[in-house]
C-alpha positions as CSV (number, residue, x, y, z in Angstrom):
1,X,7.8,98.1,104.0
2,X,5.3,96.9,101.4
3,X,5.7,98.3,97.9
4,X,3.7,97.5,94.9
5,X,5.7,99.2,92.2
6,X,7.7,97.5,89.5
7,X,11.3,96.4,89.9
8,X,13.9,98.7,88.3
9,X,17.0,97.4,86.6
10,X,19.3,98.9,89.3
11,X,17.3,97.0,91.9
12,X,17.7,93.7,90.0
13,X,21.5,94.4,89.7
14,X,21.7,95.1,93.5
15,X,19.9,91.9,94.1
16,X,22.0,89.9,91.7
17,X,25.3,91.2,93.1
18,X,24.3,90.8,96.7
19,X,23.1,87.2,96.3
20,X,26.2,86.2,94.3
21,X,28.4,87.9,96.9
22,X,26.6,86.2,99.8
23,X,26.8,82.8,98.1
24,X,30.5,83.1,97.4
25,X,31.2,84.2,101.0
26,X,29.3,81.2,102.4
27,X,26.3,83.2,103.5
28,X,22.7,82.2,102.8
29,X,20.4,83.6,100.1
30,X,17.9,84.4,102.8
31,X,20.4,86.7,104.4
32,X,20.9,88.4,101.1
33,X,17.2,88.8,100.6
34,X,16.9,90.5,104.0
35,X,19.8,92.8,103.3
36,X,18.4,93.8,99.8
37,X,14.9,94.2,101.3
38,X,16.2,96.7,103.8
39,X,18.1,98.6,101.1
40,X,15.1,98.7,98.8
41,X,12.3,99.1,101.3
42,X,10.8,95.7,100.3
43,X,10.1,92.6,102.3
44,X,12.5,89.8,102.3
45,X,9.8,87.6,100.9
46,X,9.2,90.0,98.0
47,X,12.9,90.0,97.2
48,X,13.1,86.2,97.4
49,X,10.1,86.0,95.1
50,X,11.8,88.3,92.6
51,X,15.0,86.3,92.8
52,X,13.4,82.9,92.3
53,X,10.8,84.0,89.8
54,X,12.8,86.3,87.4
55,X,16.5,86.3,88.1
56,X,17.9,83.0,89.3
57,X,17.4,81.1,86.1
58,X,19.0,83.8,84.0
59,X,22.2,83.8,86.1
60,X,22.7,80.1,86.7
61,X,26.4,80.2,85.6
62,X,27.2,83.0,88.0
63,X,25.5,81.1,90.9
64,X,27.5,78.0,90.1
65,X,30.7,80.0,89.9
66,X,29.9,81.7,93.3
67,X,29.3,78.2,94.8
68,X,32.6,77.0,93.5
69,X,34.3,80.1,95.0
70,X,32.6,79.3,98.2
71,X,34.1,75.8,98.1
72,X,37.6,77.2,97.3
73,X,37.3,79.7,100.1
74,X,36.3,76.9,102.5
75,X,39.3,74.8,101.4
76,X,41.6,77.9,101.9
77,X,40.1,78.5,105.4
78,X,40.7,74.8,106.3
79,X,44.3,75.0,105.0
80,X,44.8,78.2,107.0
81,X,43.4,76.6,110.2
82,X,45.5,73.5,109.7
83,X,48.6,75.7,109.3
84,X,47.7,77.5,112.5
85,X,47.3,74.2,114.3
86,X,50.7,73.0,112.9
87,X,52.4,76.3,114.1
88,X,50.8,75.9,117.5
89,X,51.9,72.3,117.7
90,X,55.4,73.3,116.7
91,X,55.5,76.1,119.3
92,X,54.4,73.6,122.0
93,X,57.0,71.1,120.9
94,X,59.7,73.8,121.0
95,X,58.6,74.7,124.6
96,X,58.7,71.0,125.6
97,X,62.2,70.6,124.1
98,X,63.4,73.7,125.9
99,X,62.0,72.4,129.2
100,X,63.7,69.0,128.7
101,X,67.0,70.7,127.9
102,X,66.7,72.9,131.0
103,X,65.8,69.9,133.2
104,X,68.7,67.9,131.8
105,X,71.1,70.8,132.6
106,X,69.8,70.9,136.2
107,X,70.1,67.2,136.5
108,X,73.8,67.3,135.3
109,X,74.5,70.1,137.7
110,X,73.1,68.1,140.6
111,X,75.1,65.1,139.5
112,X,78.3,67.2,139.6
113,X,77.3,68.6,143.1
114,X,76.8,65.0,144.3
115,X,80.3,64.1,142.9
116,X,81.8,67.1,144.7
117,X,80.1,66.1,147.9
118,X,81.3,62.5,147.6
119,X,84.9,63.8,147.1
120,X,84.5,65.9,150.2
121,X,83.3,62.9,152.2
122,X,86.2,60.9,151.0
123,X,88.6,63.7,152.0
124,X,87.0,63.9,155.4
125,X,87.1,60.1,155.8
126,X,90.8,60.2,155.0
127,X,91.4,63.0,157.6
128,X,89.4,61.0,160.2
129,X,91.6,57.9,159.5
130,X,94.7,60.0,159.8
131,X,93.5,61.5,163.1
132,X,92.5,58.1,164.5
133,X,95.9,56.7,163.5
134,X,97.9,59.6,164.9
135,X,95.4,60.5,167.6
136,X,96.1,64.1,167.2
137,X,94.2,67.3,166.4
138,X,94.5,68.9,163.0
139,X,97.0,71.7,163.6
140,X,95.8,73.9,160.7
141,X,92.1,74.1,161.6
142,X,92.1,72.9,165.3
143,X,89.2,70.6,164.4
144,X,88.9,67.5,166.5
145,X,87.5,64.1,165.6
146,X,84.0,64.8,166.8
147,X,83.7,67.9,164.6
148,X,84.9,66.0,161.6
149,X,82.4,63.2,162.2
150,X,79.6,65.9,162.5
151,X,80.8,67.5,159.3
152,X,80.7,64.2,157.6
153,X,77.1,63.6,158.7
154,X,76.1,67.0,157.4
155,X,77.7,66.3,154.0
156,X,76.1,62.8,153.8
157,X,72.7,64.3,154.6
158,X,73.2,67.0,151.9
159,X,74.2,64.3,149.4
160,X,71.1,62.3,150.3
161,X,68.8,65.3,149.8
162,X,70.5,66.2,146.5
163,X,70.0,62.6,145.3
164,X,66.3,62.7,146.2
165,X,65.9,66.0,144.5
166,X,67.7,64.7,141.4
167,X,65.4,61.7,141.3
168,X,62.3,63.9,141.7
169,X,63.5,66.3,139.0
170,X,64.3,63.4,136.6
171,X,60.7,62.1,136.9
């Protein structure tokens, strides 16, 4: 990889373009030297020596411009990353809102179920009172007082379980 011949204009142009490109992309000059060295069959040290000794001073404006481009690219990447973070946060917020709405719907459904069960309990209580007062069996269903009491206990237990579930879901 060691060459002792003179540098050609085309090789200087390749070196210049590569270094400027690497700088503007945020890469290092050393990486550019290695790349050009491989292309030209020269060592990275020889390429760096050529750059620092003969070319860098002549192209100071292009180097500054490349560094400015690097800064602009960096700012653009930061803005893009922040935008991605905002979009991710918005997506997570939308998912949370959807979950809260779903939980609220379930909660309202449970409240209606509890109300229906309370109405059934009241209805059973009224039937029990009527039976106790009349001391008769219900003719339409042939249900006696014990069965109504048992049904009332089942409905009360169901209401209690629903209430516990509602409290657990609300938390």
